[in-house]
VOGU-3710 file (C-alpha; in Angstrom, 3 decimals, decimal comma):
1> mttpqslder> -5,142/-24,478/27,729  -5,938/-20,779/28,303  -9,555/-19,711/27,972  -11,207/-16,340/28,659  -12,609/-17,833/31,872  -9,285/-19,203/33,116  -7,551/-15,928/32,200  -10,100/-13,996/34,261  -9,852/-16,406/37,192  -6,057/-16,406/37,181
11> freavsalrp> -5,959/-12,610/37,217  -8,236/-12,471/40,251  -6,248/-15,124/42,081  -2,908/-13,446/41,377  -4,123/-10,009/42,459  -5,734/-11,347/45,636  -2,373/-12,774/46,675  -0,609/-9,396/46,455  0,331/-7,455/49,583  0,688/-3,647/49,852
21> perprapgdp> 3,924/-2,099/51,176  4,406/-0,526/54,557  5,333/2,823/52,995  3,221/3,773/49,942  4,606/6,021/47,243  3,018/9,310/46,177  1,258/9,341/42,771  3,804/11,819/41,429  6,788/9,671/42,379  8,304/6,936/40,237
31> vrdgvtltga> 6,281/3,786/40,618  9,433/1,946/41,748  13,090/2,741/42,195  15,169/3,157/39,063  12,349/4,005/36,640  10,767/7,226/35,382  7,134/6,085/35,114  5,126/7,856/37,793  2,378/6,257/39,800  -0,256/8,583/38,372
41> ralelfdaql> 0,759/7,732/34,828  0,860/4,027/35,648  -2,735/4,224/36,902  -3,818/5,795/33,610  -2,058/3,149/31,577  -3,525/0,413/33,749  -7,007/1,620/32,817  -6,077/1,278/29,141  -4,706/-2,219/29,754  -7,872/-3,256/31,595
51> tarhldlaar> -10,011/-1,849/28,782  -8,010/-3,767/26,202  -8,416/-7,017/28,131  -12,153/-6,609/28,453  -12,411/-5,753/24,760  -10,950/-9,193/24,065  -13,478/-10,823/26,366  -16,344/-8,809/24,880  -15,342/-9,815/21,356  -15,576/-13,460/22,327
61> wlrsfnegfh> -18,910/-12,876/24,031  -20,245/-11,256/20,861  -18,851/-14,094/18,786  -20,665/-16,643/20,944  -23,996/-15,592/19,418  -22,658/-14,646/15,961  -22,644/-10,885/16,445  -18,882/-10,451/16,685  -16,763/-11,053/13,593  -13,211/-10,466/14,789
71> tvasaghegn> -11,615/-11,985/17,853  -7,860/-11,516/17,349  -6,903/-10,735/20,930  -4,456/-8,258/22,436  -4,220/-10,269/25,667  -0,561/-10,559/26,606  0,427/-7,529/24,541  -1,088/-4,835/26,778  2,403/-3,527/27,532  2,169/-1,557/24,278
81> aavaaalrgd> 0,098/0,935/26,280  3,439/2,259/27,536  4,727/2,608/23,957  1,764/4,823/23,107  2,403/6,878/26,241  6,014/7,477/25,217  4,967/9,025/21,902  3,395/12,342/20,997  -0,206/12,466/19,879  0,824/13,816/16,455
91> dpalphdraa> 3,335/11,052/15,785  1,795/8,897/13,044  1,575/5,261/14,063  0,732/2,015/12,280  -0,492/-0,368/15,009  -0,932/-4,084/14,306  -3,862/-6,254/15,308  -2,849/-6,715/18,962  -2,668/-3,010/19,728  -5,907/-2,443/21,675
101> afycvraayr> -4,112/-0,939/24,666  -2,026/1,287/22,376  -5,238/2,525/20,738  -6,934/3,218/24,078  -4,005/5,284/25,359  -3,819/7,355/22,191  -7,591/7,936/22,275  -7,984/8,702/25,975  -4,975/10,895/26,714  -4,617/13,049/23,625
111> adppgidpak> -4,453/16,816/24,052  -7,071/17,839/21,478  -9,769/18,844/21,885  -9,140/19,980/25,463  -11,509/19,668/28,381  -12,794/16,123/27,798  -12,534/13,670/30,692  -10,068/10,861/29,843  -12,498/8,355/31,372  -15,143/9,431/28,870
121> rmedaardvl> -12,608/9,161/26,069  -11,667/5,670/27,220  -15,313/4,610/27,032  -15,565/6,102/23,553  -12,386/4,272/22,520  -13,838/0,962/23,695  -17,050/1,642/21,815  -15,139/2,447/18,630  -13,100/-0,762/18,837  -16,272/-2,776/19,372
131> rgvvasvrdp> -17,859/-1,111/16,363  -15,133/-2,712/14,312  -15,808/-6,074/15,963  -19,508/-5,992/14,989  -18,849/-4,388/11,539  -20,838/-1,243/12,315  -20,907/1,531/9,741  -20,025/3,874/12,628  -16,589/2,324/13,002  -14,285/5,388/12,978
141> isggrdkvfg> -11,860/4,186/10,334  -13,236/1,461/8,059  -16,937/2,218/8,275  -17,757/-1,457/8,814  -15,464/-2,882/6,114  -13,020/-4,567/8,496  -11,720/-4,519/12,050  -8,504/-2,497/12,191  -6,937/-0,134/14,710  -7,008/3,160/12,861
151> naelhlvpvv> -8,305/6,663/13,352  -7,365/9,708/11,284  -8,020/12,099/14,179  -5,593/10,100/16,323  -2,994/9,844/13,516  -3,365/6,067/13,522  -2,935/4,520/10,072  -4,790/1,218/9,676  -2,779/-1,913/9,008  -4,478/-3,920/6,310
161> sapaghlpra> -1,979/-6,518/5,123  -0,226/-9,740/6,106  2,059/-9,787/9,178  4,692/-7,038/8,861  3,387/-6,097/5,406  2,857/-2,540/6,645  6,480/-1,999/7,654  7,778/-0,972/4,191  5,047/1,688/4,143  6,237/2,862/7,554
171> vglayalgrs> 9,750/3,320/6,143  8,296/5,374/3,302  6,268/7,528/5,657  9,338/8,143/7,807  11,293/9,106/4,688  8,568/11,590/3,729  8,357/13,364/7,095  10,094/16,703/6,782  9,965/16,488/2,993  6,202/16,752/2,631
181> pdprwpadai> 4,052/19,897/2,896  1,333/17,788/4,599  0,230/19,790/7,680  -0,964/16,732/9,624  2,484/15,762/10,840  5,129/18,276/11,974  8,667/18,026/10,707  9,932/16,653/14,029  7,349/13,866/14,237  8,424/10,249/14,209
191> vtatfgddgv> 6,722/7,191/12,722  5,984/4,144/14,860  4,903/0,732/13,569  4,161/-2,243/15,778  4,260/-5,851/14,607  4,319/-9,345/15,996  7,221/-11,756/15,961  5,338/-13,817/13,353  6,279/-11,077/10,900  10,024/-11,111/11,510
201> drpgaasalh> 10,634/-13,761/8,869  8,186/-12,259/6,372  9,266/-10,222/3,328  7,760/-7,026/4,743  9,957/-6,996/7,854  13,083/-8,083/5,998  12,580/-5,389/3,366  11,724/-2,658/5,856  14,677/-3,319/8,131  17,000/-3,504/5,136
211> aagwhdragq> 15,598/-0,329/3,555  15,697/1,636/6,814  19,363/0,800/7,289  20,104/1,396/3,593  18,628/4,889/3,603  20,288/5,664/6,935  23,661/4,681/5,473  22,906/6,935/2,497  22,545/9,850/4,911  18,781/10,186/4,456
221> piplllvced> 16,758/10,859/7,644  14,492/7,937/8,597  12,753/8,845/11,902  11,236/5,390/12,386  10,579/3,345/15,516  9,673/-0,284/14,881  8,227/-2,196/17,822  8,382/-5,995/17,653  6,126/-7,698/20,196  7,659/-11,137/20,582
231> dapggpapdg> 5,808/-14,080/22,087  7,992/-16,584/20,225  9,254/-18,622/23,247  7,521/-21,957/22,904  6,480/-21,082/19,343  7,851/-22,217/15,993  10,925/-19,959/15,967  14,163/-21,239/17,556  14,878/-19,745/20,947  16,524/-16,327/20,602
241> wvatvlrgrp> 15,934/-16,160/16,840  13,877/-12,955/16,859  16,462/-11,079/18,925  19,241/-12,332/16,654  17,427/-11,133/13,546  16,643/-7,713/14,976  20,087/-7,127/16,490  21,817/-7,893/13,245  20,305/-5,155/11,080  22,916/-2,534/10,118
251> gvrysyadgg> 21,864/1,067/10,654  18,927/0,167/12,925  19,466/0,694/16,672  18,242/-2,181/18,856  16,850/-2,213/22,413  14,860/-4,695/24,495  12,316/-4,612/27,322  10,109/-7,118/29,072  6,629/-6,470/27,672  5,030/-7,582/30,925
261> dlaavfdaaa> 6,802/-4,850/32,913  4,949/-1,585/32,247  7,653/0,619/33,810  10,434/-1,058/31,856  8,514/-0,744/28,596  7,776/2,920/29,238  11,415/3,766/29,908  12,682/1,776/26,938  10,051/3,240/24,602  10,679/6,800/25,819
271> eaaeyvrrer> 14,423/6,399/25,343  14,047/4,849/21,885  11,518/7,476/20,770  13,754/10,294/22,001  16,711/8,819/20,088  14,702/8,549/16,862  13,294/12,074/17,257  16,673/13,636/18,025  18,860/11,738/15,566  16,243/11,153/12,817
281> rpavlhlgtv> 17,533/7,596/12,560  15,697/4,249/12,728  15,439/2,038/15,794  13,715/-1,205/16,757  12,324/-1,862/20,224  11,998/-5,566/20,977  9,350/-6,382/23,585  9,122/-9,807/25,168  5,394/-10,518/25,314  3,139/-13,518/25,826
291> lllgrpgdpe> 0,253/-14,846/23,745  -2,680/-15,362/26,099  -5,560/-15,733/23,652  -5,239/-17,135/20,140  -6,652/-16,232/16,754  -10,142/-17,172/15,594  -10,506/-20,915/15,090  -7,132/-21,729/16,682  -6,809/-23,703/19,904  -6,217/-21,279/22,738
301> pgadldrdpl> -2,517/-21,273/23,641  -1,282/-22,788/26,868  0,346/-19,553/27,962  2,579/-18,662/30,864  -0,011/-16,821/32,939  2,668/-15,613/35,346  3,768/-13,261/32,545  0,314/-11,678/32,177  1,020/-7,918/31,783  -2,135/-7,042/33,728
311> vgtarllvga> -0,862/-9,028/36,696  2,512/-7,340/36,251  1,002/-3,851/36,357  -1,247/-4,762/39,289  1,847/-6,005/41,135  3,581/-2,725/40,330  0,685/-0,592/41,593  0,004/-2,620/44,725  3,718/-2,755/45,473  3,825/1,052/45,299
321> gllgpddvit> 0,855/1,354/47,612  -1,202/3,157/44,967  -3,945/0,515/44,948  -4,867/-2,349/47,213  -5,738/-5,805/45,847  -9,447/-5,139/46,361  -9,105/-1,797/44,581  -7,552/-3,543/41,584  -10,370/-6,096/41,391  -12,972/-3,361/41,744
331> rydevgwqvr> -11,327/-1,332/39,000  -11,135/-4,436/36,801  -14,845/-5,188/37,273  -15,930/-1,586/36,695  -14,044/-1,436/33,406  -15,523/-4,791/32,467  -19,038/-3,522/33,102  -18,422/-0,398/31,010  -17,030/-2,425/28,090  -19,904/-4,932/28,211
341> kaaeevlgep> -22,363/-2,032/28,234  -20,655/-0,543/25,161  -20,800/-3,943/23,447  -24,534/-4,118/24,014  -24,960/-0,588/22,665  -23,163/-1,228/19,363  -25,132/-4,394/18,635  -27,998/-2,477/17,095  -25,910/-0,136/14,936  -26,396/-0,402/11,155
351> klatvgeiva> -24,190/-2,503/8,883  -23,172/-1,973/5,277  -26,170/-3,026/3,224  -25,303/-2,669/-0,485  -22,388/-3,196/-2,826  -22,496/0,523/-3,562  -21,936/1,351/0,098  -19,120/-1,165/0,359  -17,132/0,108/-2,630  -17,865/3,815/-2,112
361> slaprrplrv> -14,393/4,494/-0,726  -12,525/1,991/-2,887  -11,297/4,077/-5,813  -13,120/7,299/-6,625  -13,230/8,172/-10,311  -13,757/11,835/-11,153  -12,759/12,136/-14,804  -13,781/15,790/-15,114  -11,586/16,774/-12,189  -8,730/14,773/-13,685
371> ahaiadaasr> -9,158/16,598/-17,007  -9,217/19,942/-15,186  -6,046/19,001/-13,306  -4,259/18,366/-16,601  -5,460/21,707/-17,970  -4,293/23,427/-14,780  -0,868/21,815/-15,109  -0,674/23,105/-18,678  -1,582/26,605/-17,516  1,142/26,527/-14,871
381> atgagganrg> 3,666/25,301/-17,439  2,914/28,145/-19,854  2,280/30,814/-17,217  4,540/31,999/-14,442  6,119/28,550/-14,308  7,046/28,655/-17,956  10,469/30,067/-17,210  11,057/27,304/-14,706  10,076/24,717/-17,321  12,590/26,129/-19,764
391> rvfggrlpeq> 15,278/26,086/-17,090  14,534/22,477/-16,153  14,822/21,407/-19,786  18,081/23,287/-20,177  16,658/25,917/-22,524  15,496/23,501/-25,225  11,888/22,454/-24,804  11,005/18,899/-25,865  8,289/20,031/-28,269  11,052/21,719/-30,233
401> agpmtlaqti> 13,199/18,578/-30,438  11,390/16,743/-33,238  9,735/13,303/-33,179  10,581/11,156/-30,163  10,709/7,494/-29,235  8,579/6,021/-26,494  11,483/6,194/-24,023  12,259/9,834/-24,864  8,604/10,798/-24,508  8,300/9,235/-21,059
411> natltdalaa> 11,497/10,993/-19,993  10,176/14,362/-21,173  6,794/13,793/-19,482  8,478/12,971/-16,184  10,614/16,088/-16,507  7,509/18,202/-17,051  5,906/16,556/-14,027  8,924/17,332/-11,846  8,782/20,967/-12,957  5,034/21,302/-12,351
421> rpgllvfgpg> 4,615/19,276/-9,139  6,994/20,110/-6,255  5,848/17,029/-4,352  6,651/14,563/-7,127  9,337/11,935/-6,447  10,982/9,673/-9,037  12,968/6,761/-7,647  13,922/3,126/-7,989  16,974/0,904/-8,347  19,519/2,784/-10,460
431> ttrggrhgvt> 17,087/5,590/-11,316  19,765/8,287/-11,151  21,702/6,364/-13,797  18,740/6,019/-16,109  17,290/2,769/-14,818  17,712/-0,522/-16,636  16,577/0,929/-19,980  17,890/4,493/-19,678  14,418/6,027/-19,546  15,188/8,221/-16,519
441> aglrergger> 18,563/9,434/-17,811  19,185/13,071/-16,906  16,277/13,330/-14,464  18,577/13,625/-11,448  20,087/16,816/-12,874  16,581/18,198/-13,541  14,799/17,086/-10,371  17,615/17,221/-7,841  17,086/15,231/-4,634  13,543/14,350/-5,698
451> vfdtppdats> 15,137/11,826/-8,077  17,033/9,169/-6,131  18,096/5,540/-5,951  16,643/2,856/-3,685  17,499/-0,708/-2,703  16,674/-3,128/-5,536  13,997/-4,968/-3,561  10,548/-4,323/-5,044  8,816/-4,547/-1,666  11,023/-1,733/-0,383
461> viglalgagl> 10,481/0,380/-3,499  6,692/0,096/-3,410  6,572/0,464/0,378  8,581/3,684/0,148  6,083/4,956/-2,407  3,091/4,046/-0,251  4,461/5,915/2,740  5,391/8,948/0,663  1,925/9,032/-0,885  0,339/8,762/2,546
471> agllpvpelp> 2,272/11,886/3,553  0,914/13,927/0,644  3,712/13,456/-1,888  3,259/12,041/-5,395  5,617/9,074/-5,832  6,539/7,700/-9,271  8,694/4,654/-8,531  10,254/2,459/-11,200  10,905/-1,282/-11,078  13,486/-2,810/-13,431
481> dlaglhsged> 11,179/-5,495/-14,851  7,926/-7,385/-14,449  9,532/-10,016/-12,223  10,106/-7,266/-9,668  6,420/-6,437/-9,757  5,563/-10,038/-8,939  7,839/-10,061/-5,882  6,287/-6,815/-4,638  2,737/-7,724/-5,570  1,564/-8,012/-1,961
491> qiraeaatms> 2,325/-4,333/-1,426  0,100/-3,440/-4,382  -2,729/-5,788/-3,484  -2,838/-5,740/0,315  -1,440/-2,292/1,108  -1,890/0,116/-1,797  -5,245/-0,862/-3,244  -6,975/-1,310/0,117  -5,896/1,765/2,072  -8,638/4,093/0,866
501> flsagayrnp> -11,171/1,249/1,056  -10,415/0,281/4,654  -10,007/3,833/5,903  -13,253/5,042/4,315  -11,183/7,519/2,311  -9,488/9,064/5,360  -6,098/7,898/4,101  -4,944/7,372/0,544  -1,699/6,513/-1,193  -1,488/8,134/-4,644
511> lvlrvptlad> 0,999/6,231/-6,736  2,139/5,807/-10,343  4,326/2,712/-10,547  6,327/2,426/-13,775  7,307/-1,053/-14,934  9,204/-1,945/-18,147  7,257/-4,997/-19,170  5,705/-7,298/-21,762  7,996/-9,761/-23,455  10,251/-9,189/-26,430
521> pyglgghlan> 10,490/-12,024/-29,000  14,083/-10,973/-29,556  14,867/-10,106/-25,951  17,559/-11,529/-23,721  17,458/-12,834/-20,192  14,961/-15,679/-20,101  11,691/-15,837/-18,199  12,502/-13,438/-15,336  13,841/-10,500/-17,339  11,438/-11,256/-20,202
531> dnsvavlrdv> 8,235/-12,025/-18,297  4,861/-11,623/-19,980  2,269/-12,151/-17,219  0,170/-9,398/-15,649  -2,389/-11,753/-14,089  -1,517/-10,530/-10,577  -2,924/-7,105/-11,487  -6,160/-8,137/-13,137  -8,235/-8,807/-10,018  -7,021/-6,024/-7,713
541> pglvvaapsr> -10,099/-3,877/-7,034  -9,677/-0,206/-7,825  -6,252/-0,522/-9,439  -5,620/1,463/-12,641  -3,431/-0,424/-15,129  -2,181/1,551/-18,128  -0,343/0,035/-21,118  0,737/2,614/-23,712  1,942/1,205/-27,005  3,614/4,225/-28,567
551> aedaapmlrt> 5,008/7,684/-27,868  1,862/9,430/-29,076  -0,162/7,815/-26,267  2,511/7,570/-23,579  2,596/11,280/-22,704  -1,168/11,861/-22,341  -1,684/8,542/-20,532  1,107/9,227/-18,049  -0,263/12,719/-17,425  -3,699/11,168/-16,810
561> claaaevdgs> -2,254/8,728/-14,278  -0,403/11,522/-12,481  -3,530/13,687/-12,367  -5,713/10,779/-11,190  -3,242/10,021/-8,422  -3,174/13,668/-7,404  -6,935/14,281/-7,607  -8,452/10,916/-6,651  -5,589/9,232/-4,835  -5,527/6,568/-7,541
571> vcvflepasl> -3,041/3,714/-7,468  -1,777/3,308/-11,040  0,560/0,781/-12,631  2,082/2,095/-15,850  3,218/-0,858/-17,970  5,754/0,202/-20,584  6,506/-2,226/-23,465  10,266/-2,419/-23,148  10,675/-3,885/-26,622  9,261/-0,653/-28,092
581> yqtrdlyqqg> 11,262/1,878/-26,072  13,584/2,729/-28,958  11,415/1,570/-31,897  11,200/4,139/-34,686  9,521/2,476/-37,632  6,134/0,888/-38,210  5,611/-0,489/-41,717  9,060/-0,314/-43,222  12,562/0,637/-42,242  13,086/4,374/-42,103
591> dnewlapypg> 9,414/5,434/-42,118  9,661/6,784/-38,514  5,941/6,093/-38,104  6,349/4,911/-34,505  7,850/8,240/-33,438  5,739/11,220/-32,398  6,337/14,901/-31,640  6,152/15,752/-27,956  3,025/17,851/-27,290  3,564/21,239/-25,714
601> pdqwagehap> 1,371/22,382/-22,812  -1,060/24,095/-25,190  -1,956/20,627/-26,535  -2,255/18,699/-23,285  -5,968/19,282/-22,757  -6,836/18,407/-26,352  -4,814/15,186/-26,299  -6,126/14,018/-22,935  -6,484/10,206/-22,676  -9,243/9,433/-20,145
611> igrariytlg> -8,946/6,302/-18,031  -10,869/3,451/-19,625  -10,990/4,814/-23,185  -9,418/2,944/-26,111  -7,716/4,262/-29,239  -9,134/3,117/-32,565  -7,211/2,711/-35,835  -9,047/2,057/-39,115  -7,435/0,579/-42,192  -9,207/0,128/-45,535
621> taqdltivty> -12,976/-0,091/-45,252  -12,684/-1,112/-41,578  -15,757/-3,322/-42,063  -14,361/-6,861/-42,081  -12,376/-7,491/-38,900  -11,752/-5,991/-35,465  -8,432/-6,683/-33,770  -8,384/-5,972/-30,017  -4,902/-5,653/-28,554  -2,505/-3,502/-26,503
631> gggvrmslrv> 1,194/-2,809/-25,952  3,505/-4,452/-28,480  0,513/-6,182/-30,029  -0,645/-2,843/-31,460  2,398/-2,441/-33,705  2,241/-6,065/-34,876  -1,515/-5,836/-35,496  -1,191/-2,609/-37,491  1,435/-4,245/-39,697  -0,831/-7,251/-40,286
641> aarlaadgyg> -3,838/-4,977/-40,897  -1,881/-3,065/-43,546  -1,210/-6,293/-45,416  -4,881/-7,287/-45,106  -5,891/-3,907/-46,508  -3,672/-4,533/-49,502  -5,654/-7,744/-50,041  -8,943/-5,856/-49,860  -9,924/-6,490/-46,213  -10,799/-3,580/-43,926
651> trvvdlrwln> -9,673/-3,753/-40,289  -10,291/-1,881/-37,059  -7,444/-2,121/-34,575  -8,547/-1,356/-31,011  -5,655/-0,379/-28,745  -7,129/-0,991/-25,283  -4,532/1,280/-23,646  -6,123/0,583/-20,235  -6,073/-2,989/-18,938  -7,985/-2,018/-15,815
661> plpvadlvre> -10,611/-0,752/-16,100  -11,008/-2,202/-19,583  -12,557/0,160/-22,172  -15,595/-2,105/-22,421  -17,864/0,297/-24,285  -15,242/0,964/-26,954  -14,270/-2,643/-27,559  -17,897/-3,857/-27,690  -18,868/-1,078/-30,101  -15,953/-1,736/-32,433
671> slatgrvliv> -16,513/-5,503/-32,279  -20,191/-5,213/-33,161  -19,254/-3,065/-36,156  -17,564/-6,001/-37,931  -18,928/-9,113/-36,231  -15,457/-10,689/-36,268  -13,023/-10,168/-33,379  -9,426/-11,260/-33,139  -7,940/-10,765/-29,668  -4,174/-10,365/-29,768
681> detrrsggvg> -2,909/-10,894/-26,238  0,782/-10,630/-25,389  0,196/-12,334/-22,055  -0,490/-16,026/-21,530  -3,616/-17,780/-22,692  -4,506/-18,733/-19,101  -4,981/-15,743/-16,847  -4,240/-13,302/-19,656  -5,915/-10,047/-20,599  -7,735/-11,803/-23,436
691> egvlaalvdg> -9,926/-13,642/-20,936  -11,234/-10,327/-19,652  -11,864/-9,111/-23,190  -13,851/-12,247/-24,018  -15,899/-11,874/-20,852  -16,635/-8,235/-21,730  -17,822/-9,276/-25,197  -20,143/-11,911/-23,733  -21,525/-9,455/-21,183  -21,954/-6,919/-24,009
701> afvgsarrva> -24,130/-9,349/-26,011  -21,609/-9,803/-28,823  -22,864/-12,682/-31,019  -20,303/-12,726/-33,825  -17,121/-14,761/-34,260  -14,205/-14,361/-31,873  -10,752/-15,878/-31,756  -7,700/-15,444/-29,528  -4,025/-15,279/-30,333  -2,078/-15,389/-27,073
711> aadapvplgp> 1,274/-16,422/-25,681  1,687/-20,069/-24,698  1,224/-21,149/-21,107  4,956/-21,393/-20,543  7,767/-19,292/-19,133  9,593/-17,305/-21,783  12,730/-19,251/-22,777  16,114/-17,802/-23,622  17,094/-16,763/-27,135  15,266/-17,596/-30,389
721> aaqhvlvged> 13,104/-20,196/-28,633  11,102/-17,282/-27,160  9,500/-16,752/-30,562  7,746/-20,113/-30,224  6,073/-19,007/-26,981  5,241/-15,363/-27,640  2,781/-13,819/-30,069  4,168/-12,928/-33,480  2,876/-11,454/-36,737  2,531/-14,863/-38,388
731> aitqgahall> 0,138/-16,066/-35,690  -1,871/-12,840/-35,966  -2,098/-13,234/-39,739  -3,260/-16,835/-39,437  -5,878/-15,881/-36,841  -7,156/-13,063/-39,040  -7,509/-15,266/-42,115  -9,287/-17,950/-40,069  -11,910/-15,411/-39,032  -12,221/-13,820/-42,464
741> ar> -12,863/-17,257/-43,985  -16,038/-17,672/-41,920
//
C-alpha cells in the first residue's frame, strides 16, 4: 500500500542509490543520447515535477486537520510537465485533475510578462493551486468554488465534468481556431486536452475521438492534441485495451511514450504537437503512467514505485552529471519547504461566505443590455447591412411573404441571425438538408460554410458548440429530437452550465441549442422519437429553457436567446413543439389563426420577449379560470377556453414561454385574479413542469383551487395508444369543469 510517507521514503532511497557518470554533460547538451531534451530544460521541468509532488503531500497535510478539501493527486503523472513544455504558451489547453506539473510549467516558464524569475513564478503557481485546495476566494480561476487547473492568463480552460467529459469541447475549440475573431488564440494555435485512462470508455472520449476523425475526413481542420495518461496496468481494463482503443480511431494519429521518462515524453509531445500545428489534424499521445496516490476516500494504490516519474527524472539528471544524489535530495527538500510555507499562507485567506457570492458568476442576467442588443441588430439589418439582408434572402424579405408557420418563422429568424452575426454557426445532423423536420432548409445556401453537418451523436454536437462558444463564436446547434438531448445531457449540465460558474466568468460558452420536442398525440416513432420529458433541464442552475408555442412568439424568443447568449454568455435550450411546426389553424379548419406575419427589423424592439415573461390570452370575462400551460398545450387550451367562453365562462390562458426561469410573477398574478388554476403540462406528472408551477404558486401565497392535467408516467407508445398517455383537449375540458364546479 502506497502512502505519502512511503512515497517520500522510496524517493529518497532510490535517489541515494544513484551514481554520477565519469563524464558529465553540459547543461545545453541533450540530457542523454538520442533525445532532444537539454539538461537545462530537464532541470526546469524537474522543479515543476517536484512542486507537483509536494502539492500532493501538502493537500493531504491540509486535509489531515480539515483545511484541505481536494486531494486528487498528480503523483505518477508528473511526466505531463514535458507535454506543457512542448507547447506554446498561447496554445489553449484543457488539463484534467492530475495535471499539477503541467500547470506549474505553464505558469513558471511563460513569456509574458517578461522579467519575472521563473522560481518566483513557480512559487506563485504552487500558491494558486493550494488556494483551490483550501477553497480560497483568491483561487485564480474558480474563486473558491472548486479545485480545478485553470487560469485565463495562462490559456488554461478548467475541466469541470466527469472523466473525459471535456474532450468534446476540446474538439469544438479546435474546430473554431482559425474561424473565430477571438484575439486570445492565434490562427496557428493548437488545442491540447489531457485525460486519464478511466475516461477512455466514457461517452466523452468516444464521441470526441469519433468527431475529430469525422471532421478530419470531411476536410475540416481540427488542430487537436489529446493526451491520454494511462495507469491502467493492474486496473480494471484488460491489458493493452487503452492502446487498442486509441490506435483504432480513424483520422486520429497515434503515438506512445513512457510517462515516467521525461526525455521520451518531451520528444513525443514535441513531435505530436508539431504534426498537429503543421497539418491542422488531430492526434492522440498515449502516455504510460502510474497511479501513486489515490482519490479521496479510496485505499491508496499499491503502485509500482520503480516507475515513479520523479525517480526517473532524478536518474536522468544524475546520469547526465547535472546533479548529484545529494543535490537532488536538497532540491526536493527546498521545494517541499516552499510548498509547505505557501500552504500555511493560504490557510487564512477568505472563503465564499454567502449564496450571492457563490452564484455571482453563474449566469448573469442583464435584460436591458439584451434588449439593446436586439435593437442594435435591427439597426444593422435596416442600415448599411440592409442590402446584405436582402441578398441573403434572395431579394424577397420574409416580412413581405405573408403569414408563416412556426417552422418558416424559425427558418427566417435564423437567416436574419446569419446575416447580422458573422460569428454565428448553425449545425447538427443533416442540417444542410433541412434537419429532421426541414426547419433549416435553404440555410446552407444563405450561410455558406457557417451552416454544416455533424456526426449524429448529441455529445459531439453539443461539445462542438461548447468549444466554438468558448472561442467567441455563437453556435446554434440542432438535435433531431428530445432523446438526443437526453444522451447529451451531461454536456449541458456538467460542461455548459458550469463553465462561467467555475471560471468566475473568465470563460463562457454562449449557446442556443434547438431541439424539436414535446410529444405529438398523432406522431410516429414511439417513445424515443416522441419523447415528452424535459426533467433533465429543470434543475440545471443558470440554464435558460425557452418553449415557444406559435410563430408569433418564436421569432422574438429566438432573438432574445441569441442576444442573451451574445451579451451574457447564456446557455439556452430552445424547445420547439414539433407537432406545431406546420400547424396553420386554431379554432377551425382554414382560419389560419396559428400563422403570423414575420416581423421586420423595425418591429423587433417592440415585440421583444424578455426572458422569464409569460404571454397572457383572455377569453370572455377572463374572471373564472386561469389555465397555465406552454408549447402544444397553449393551442389545446385556447380551443377549450373558446368553448368555455361560449358557455359563459371567462378564461385566462397563461403561456409560460420560459420553462427556466419560470415567469413566476406573471403566473401568480394571473392565478390570483381568478382563484382557480388549471395546469396543463405536456410532460409527465412526475418530474414535469407542472410541479414547478405548483411550487411557485405555493411560494407566491396562492390560496385558491388548483388542479393538474399532465401526461401519464409512462413512455409514449406507438400509434393511437399515445393518446391515452399524452394530454388532450378532453382531459383539459374535464379538468376545467371540475374546477369551475367548486
